[in-house]
PAGU-395154 format. One line per 10 residues: for each residue z, x, y of C-alpha. Coordinates in Angstrom, 1 decimal. Each point is the difference from the previous one (the first is absolute). Layout:
<rs>
Z,X,Y ~ ...
</rs>
This chain:
<rs>
-204.8,139.7,-61.3 ~ 3.6,-0.4,0.9 ~ 1.6,-2.8,-2.6 ~ 3.8,-1.6,1.4 ~ 1.4,-1.8,-2.2 ~ 3.2,-2.3,0.4 ~ 2.6,-0.8,-2.0 ~ 1.8,-3.3,0.4 ~ 2.9,0.0,-2.5 ~ 1.4,-3.7,-2.2
2.6,-0.4,2.8 ~ 2.5,-3.3,-0.7 ~ 0.6,-2.2,2.8 ~ 3.0,-0.5,1.7 ~ 0.6,-3.3,1.0 ~ 0.8,-1.9,-3.3 ~ -1.2,-3.4,-0.8 ~ 4.2,-0.9,1.0 ~ -1.3,0.5,3.7 ~ -2.7,-2.5,-0.4
2.4,-2.5,-0.9 ~ 2.7,0.9,2.8 ~ -2.6,-0.4,2.4 ~ -1.5,-3.6,-1.0 ~ 3.6,-0.9,-1.0 ~ 1.5,0.6,3.6 ~ -2.8,-1.2,2.0 ~ 0.9,-3.3,-2.0 ~ 3.4,0.3,0.9 ~ -0.6,0.5,3.6
-3.4,-2.4,0.3 ~ 2.5,-2.8,-1.4 ~ 2.8,1.1,2.5 ~ -2.1,-0.3,2.8 ~ -1.8,-3.3,-1.3 ~ 3.0,-1.7,-0.5 ~ 1.8,1.3,3.2 ~ -2.7,-1.1,2.2 ~ 0.2,-3.4,-1.6 ~ 3.2,-0.8,1.8
-1.6,-0.1,3.0 ~ -1.9,-2.5,-0.5 ~ 0.3,-3.5,1.4 ~ -0.3,-1.4,-3.4 ~ 1.7,2.7,-2.7 ~ -1.3,0.0,-3.3 ~ 3.5,-0.4,-2.0 ~ -2.5,0.9,-3.7 ~ -1.6,3.2,1.2 ~ 2.9,2.4,1.5
2.1,-1.4,-3.3 ~ -3.3,1.5,-1.6 ~ -0.4,2.8,2.3 ~ 4.2,0.9,-0.7 ~ -0.6,0.0,-3.1 ~ -2.7,2.4,-0.4 ~ 1.1,2.3,3.0 ~ 3.3,0.6,-2.5 ~ -1.6,0.8,-3.0 ~ -2.5,2.1,1.6
2.5,2.1,2.6 ~ 2.0,0.6,-3.0 ~ -3.2,1.3,-2.7 ~ -1.3,1.8,2.8 ~ 2.3,2.8,0.6 ~ 0.6,0.3,-3.8 ~ -3.1,1.0,-0.7 ~ -0.2,1.9,3.5 ~ 2.6,2.1,-1.8 ~ -1.5,0.3,-2.9
-3.0,1.4,1.2 ~ 1.7,2.8,1.5 ~ -0.1,1.8,-3.8 ~ 4.0,1.3,0.1 ~ 1.1,-3.2,1.6 ~ 3.4,1.6,0.2 ~ -1.0,1.7,3.0 ~ 0.1,-2.1,1.8 ~ 3.3,0.3,1.9 ~ -1.5,3.0,1.1
-1.4,-1.8,3.0 ~ 3.4,-0.6,0.7 ~ 1.2,2.9,-0.5 ~ -2.4,2.0,2.5 ~ -1.3,-0.5,3.1 ~ -4.3,-0.1,0.6 ~ -0.6,-2.0,3.2 ~ -3.6,0.9,-0.6 ~ -0.3,-1.6,-3.3 ~ -1.0,-3.6,0.0
1.1,-0.8,-3.7 ~ 3.5,1.8,1.7 ~ 0.1,-2.8,2.5 ~ -1.5,-2.6,-2.6 ~ 3.2,1.0,-1.6 ~ 2.5,-2.0,2.0 ~ -2.7,-2.7,0.7 ~ -0.2,-1.0,-3.0 ~ 3.5,-1.1,-0.9 ~ 0.2,-1.6,3.4
-2.4,-2.1,-1.1 ~ 0.8,-0.7,-3.0 ~ 3.4,-1.5,0.9 ~ -1.6,-1.8,2.8 ~ -3.0,-1.7,-2.3 ~ 3.4,-1.1,-1.8 ~ 1.9,-1.3,2.0 ~ -3.0,-2.2,1.9 ~ -1.2,-1.1,-3.9 ~ 4.2,-0.6,-0.8
-0.1,-2.1,3.1 ~ -3.4,-2.0,-0.4 ~ 1.1,-1.0,-3.2 ~ 3.5,-0.6,0.4 ~ -0.9,-4.1,0.4 ~ -1.8,0.2,-3.6 ~ 3.4,1.5,-1.4 ~ 2.4,-2.6,1.4 ~ -2.8,-2.4,-1.7 ~ -0.2,2.0,-3.6
4.0,-0.4,0.5 ~ 0.4,-3.7,-0.1 ~ -1.3,0.4,-3.8 ~ 2.4,0.6,-2.4 ~ -1.2,3.0,-2.1 ~ 0.9,4.2,0.1 ~ -2.8,0.8,2.1 ~ 1.2,-3.4,2.5 ~ 3.1,2.1,-0.1 ~ -1.6,3.4,0.5
-1.9,-2.1,3.5 ~ 3.3,-1.7,1.0 ~ 1.7,3.7,0.0 ~ -3.3,1.5,1.8 ~ -0.1,-2.3,2.8 ~ 3.6,2.2,1.3 ~ 1.1,-3.5,1.1 ~ -0.8,-3.1,2.2 ~ -0.4,1.7,2.9 ~ -3.0,-0.2,2.4
-2.0,2.7,0.9 ~ -3.5,-1.1,1.6 ~ 1.5,1.8,3.5 ~ -0.6,3.2,-1.6 ~ -3.3,-0.8,-1.5 ~ -2.7,0.5,3.0 ~ 1.8,3.4,0.6 ~ 0.7,1.4,-3.2 ~ -4.0,-1.0,-0.7 ~ -0.8,1.7,3.5
2.2,3.4,-1.5 ~ -2.0,-1.0,-3.3 ~ -3.3,-0.1,0.8 ~ 0.3,3.3,2.5 ~ 1.3,1.7,-2.7 ~ -2.8,-0.9,-2.0 ~ -2.3,1.1,2.6 ~ 1.5,3.8,-0.7 ~ -0.2,0.0,-3.6 ~ -4.0,-1.1,0.4
-0.6,2.6,2.5 ~ 2.0,2.9,-2.2 ~ -2.1,-0.9,-3.0 ~ -3.1,0.3,1.6 ~ 0.9,2.9,2.3 ~ 1.8,1.9,-3.7 ~ -3.7,0.0,-0.8 ~ -2.1,0.8,3.3 ~ 2.3,3.2,0.4 ~ -2.0,1.3,-2.8
-2.5,2.1,1.6 ~ -1.3,1.9,-3.0 ~ -1.6,-3.4,-1.0 ~ -2.4,-0.8,3.0 ~ -0.2,-4.0,-2.1 ~ 3.9,-0.4,0.6 ~ 0.0,1.5,3.2 ~ -1.1,-2.8,2.7 ~ 1.7,-2.7,2.1 ~ -2.1,-2.5,-1.9
2.0,0.5,-2.9 ~ 3.4,-1.6,1.2 ~ -1.7,-2.8,1.4 ~ -1.7,-0.8,-3.0 ~ 2.9,0.4,-2.5 ~ 2.1,-2.5,2.2 ~ -3.1,-2.5,0.7 ~ -0.1,-0.1,-3.7 ~ 4.1,-0.2,-0.6 ~ -0.7,-4.0,1.5
-2.5,-1.0,-2.1 ~ 1.7,1.1,-2.6 ~ 2.9,-1.4,1.1 ~ -2.1,-3.3,0.8 ~ -1.7,-0.1,-3.5 ~ 3.3,0.6,-1.8 ~ 1.7,-2.8,1.6 ~ -3.2,-2.5,0.0 ~ 0.8,0.7,-3.9 ~ 3.4,-0.5,-0.5
-0.2,-3.0,1.8 ~ -2.0,-0.5,-3.1 ~ 2.2,1.3,-2.6 ~ 3.8,-1.2,1.2 ~ 0.6,-3.6,-0.3 ~ 0.5,-2.0,2.9 ~ -4.3,0.7,1.6 ~ -0.1,-1.2,3.6 ~ -4.2,-0.7,0.3 ~ 1.0,1.2,4.3
1.3,2.8,-1.2 ~ -3.5,1.2,-1.7 ~ -2.5,-1.7,2.7 ~ 1.8,2.5,2.4 ~ 0.5,2.6,-1.2 ~ -4.4,-0.2,-1.5 ~ -0.3,-0.6,3.7 ~ 2.0,3.3,0.3 ~ -2.2,2.4,-2.6 ~ -3.5,-1.3,1.7
0.8,2.3,3.3 ~ 2.1,2.5,-1.4 ~ -2.7,0.8,-2.1 ~ -2.5,0.1,2.2 ~ 1.6,2.2,2.3 ~ 0.5,2.5,-3.0 ~ -3.6,-0.3,-1.2 ~ -0.8,0.8,3.8 ~ 2.5,3.1,-0.3 ~ -1.1,1.0,-3.1
-4.0,0.4,1.5 ~ 1.8,1.9,3.7 ~ 1.0,2.7,-2.3 ~ -2.7,0.2,-2.0 ~ -1.9,0.0,3.3 ~ 2.3,2.1,1.9 ~ 2.2,1.9,-2.1 ~ -1.2,3.4,0.7 ~ 0.8,2.0,-2.5 ~ 2.1,-2.2,-2.6
-2.9,-2.4,-0.3 ~ -2.5,3.3,-0.4 ~ 2.7,1.0,-2.8 ~ 0.1,-3.3,-1.2 ~ -4.2,0.2,0.0 ~ 0.2,3.4,-2.1 ~ 1.7,-1.4,-2.5 ~ -1.7,-3.3,-0.6 ~ -3.0,2.6,-0.4 ~ 1.5,2.4,-2.3
2.4,-2.2,-2.0 ~ -1.0,-2.1,-2.7 ~ 3.4,-1.7,-0.5 ~ 0.5,-0.3,4.5 ~ -3.2,-2.0,0.5 ~ 1.0,-2.6,-3.6 ~ 3.0,-0.7,1.7 ~ -1.6,-0.1,4.1 ~ -2.2,-2.5,-1.5 ~ 2.5,-1.8,-2.0
1.8,-1.1,3.7 ~ -2.9,-0.4,1.4 ~ -1.3,-3.0,-3.2 ~ 3.9,-0.9,0.6 ~ -0.3,-0.2,4.4 ~ -2.9,-2.1,-1.0 ~ 1.1,-2.3,-2.4 ~ 2.9,-0.6,1.6 ~ -1.9,-0.7,3.2 ~ -2.1,-2.5,-1.8
2.4,-1.6,-1.0 ~ 1.6,-0.8,2.9 ~ -2.7,-1.4,2.0 ~ -1.1,-2.0,-3.2 ~ 3.2,-1.4,-0.5 ~ -0.2,-3.2,0.9 ~ -2.3,-0.8,-3.0 ~ 2.8,1.2,-2.7 ~ 3.6,-1.7,-1.2 ~ 2.4,2.0,2.3
1.8,1.2,-3.0 ~ -3.3,1.7,-1.3 ~ 0.0,1.2,4.1 ~ 3.2,1.2,0.3 ~ 0.7,1.6,-3.4 ~ -3.2,1.9,0.5 ~ 0.4,1.0,3.5 ~ 3.6,1.2,-0.6 ~ -1.1,1.7,-2.8 ~ -3.2,1.9,0.9
1.9,0.8,3.7 ~ 2.7,2.1,-2.0 ~ -2.6,1.2,-2.2 ~ -1.4,1.6,3.5 ~ 3.0,1.2,2.0 ~ 1.4,2.0,-3.5 ~ -3.9,0.9,-0.8 ~ -0.3,1.6,3.1 ~ 3.4,1.9,0.3 ~ -1.0,1.6,-3.2
-3.5,0.6,1.3 ~ 1.8,2.2,3.0 ~ 2.9,1.8,-1.6 ~ -1.0,1.1,-3.4 ~ -3.8,-0.5,0.0 ~ 0.4,1.8,3.4 ~ 1.9,2.8,-2.4 ~ -2.8,0.9,-1.9 ~ -1.6,1.9,3.3 ~ 1.2,3.7,0.0
1.8,1.2,3.0 ~ -1.4,3.2,-0.2 ~ -2.9,0.6,-1.8 ~ -3.3,-2.1,-1.0 ~ -0.7,-2.4,-3.1 ~ 2.2,-3.0,-0.6 ~ 2.8,0.1,-2.7 ~ 0.4,-2.0,-3.5 ~ 2.7,-2.5,0.7 ~ 0.9,-2.5,-3.9
3.6,-2.2,1.0 ~ 2.1,0.8,-2.4 ~ 1.6,-2.2,-2.4 ~ 3.8,0.6,0.8 ~ 2.4,-0.5,2.1 ~ -2.4,1.8,2.8 ~ -3.2,-2.3,-0.5 ~ -0.4,-3.6,-1.7 ~ 3.8,-0.4,-1.0 ~ 1.2,0.6,3.1
-1.9,-1.6,1.4 ~ 0.6,-3.2,-1.8 ~ 3.2,0.3,-0.5 ~ 0.3,0.0,3.7 ~ -2.0,-3.3,0.2 ~ 3.0,-0.9,-2.4 ~ 2.4,0.0,1.5 ~ -1.2,-1.9,2.7 ~ -0.8,-2.7,-2.0 ~ 4.0,0.2,-1.2
1.0,-0.6,3.4 ~ -2.3,-2.4,1.2 ~ 0.9,-1.9,-2.7 ~ 4.0,1.0,0.3 ~ -0.4,-1.4,3.5 ~ -2.6,-3.3,-0.7 ~ 2.8,-1.0,-2.3 ~ 2.7,0.4,2.5 ~ -1.8,-1.4,2.8 ~ -1.5,-3.1,-2.1
1.0,-3.4,1.6 ~ 2.1,-2.1,-2.2 ~ -1.2,-2.1,-2.9 ~ -0.8,-3.8,1.9 ~ -0.6,-2.6,-1.9 ~ -3.6,-1.1,-1.0 ~ -2.1,-3.5,1.1 ~ 0.7,-1.6,-3.3 ~ 3.5,1.2,0.5 ~ -0.2,-1.2,3.6
-1.6,-3.5,-0.5 ~ 2.1,-0.5,-3.2 ~ 3.5,0.7,2.1 ~ -1.3,-2.8,2.8 ~ -1.3,-2.3,-2.5 ~ 3.5,-0.2,-1.8 ~ 1.6,-0.1,3.8 ~ -2.1,-3.3,0.8 ~ 1.2,-1.5,-3.3 ~ 3.6,0.8,0.2
0.1,-1.5,4.3 ~ -2.1,-3.0,-1.5 ~ 2.8,-0.9,-2.8 ~ 2.9,0.1,2.3 ~ -1.7,-2.1,2.5
</rs>
């Protein structure tokens, strides 16, 4: 009898959690851009939605490239993309597409928040002075808004394709090498952007019920389409779905993560169906947090857990997330930077303080009394 031994030495993963942060944050950026740009063509545009979309696209659009640069392991080597020509490399194209997207999204976001900056500049504090400075004058840029939005939306589409194709191009990983992956990443990014805007509408001053209702109406079909797409990938995904099934059988951590995501998906669906029985605040917070968790977890399952299957060999690798910058600290730091930017932008775009109802009533009463005395 011949005994053949298969040795599968443990190998470290090459795509670190920084990659998950990049895919998640860049999805928030181009998803918010699409939502904000599409609202410009509505018969009754939602100014609140446009402002929130601008804040999200600018914040996430600034942090995402930082996470991508960190995932290169040697960030200084990024200049090699420009010093060398590699027409066969998808990442070479991305080195040009990503800065263009950042430029267009920052320009569109600035155009969308200029009216808010002008109103903020009417106050008399240091932030108001900065808001007036950022307005760059009192000229109107409305005529350029829609053309800029169209160019930025097309640039966002190029980034969605780039981020999906750069993963799909890895033929050694059947889980990634499927046309379903770019579609799932882009569709889930739209869901994440809708959920983040729903959360920002609650967190930032100036909550609007119309904005919240509109986002909830959008989230329902997006989640339904994402669910059908995941089912289609599981049934028609070929080698990609087969490798996912093998990981499910062989790796307890993959199985646990898959069960967790399915549970999150189920809870999110139930919350949307039974939303009329809950308070609007509870429904908004629940839907937003569950959807964001679902989208981030999907990227973790595909990008990090997907690397536990050896490219060549048998078995699965064992992965333990590090506590330093390449792991937990990097994830928390990235989200912390995003939060800091969102706070700074929200302070710039908030409306000037208005007198309270009591103060307004008192002022009106005093005016009326003075008029009577004069008579």
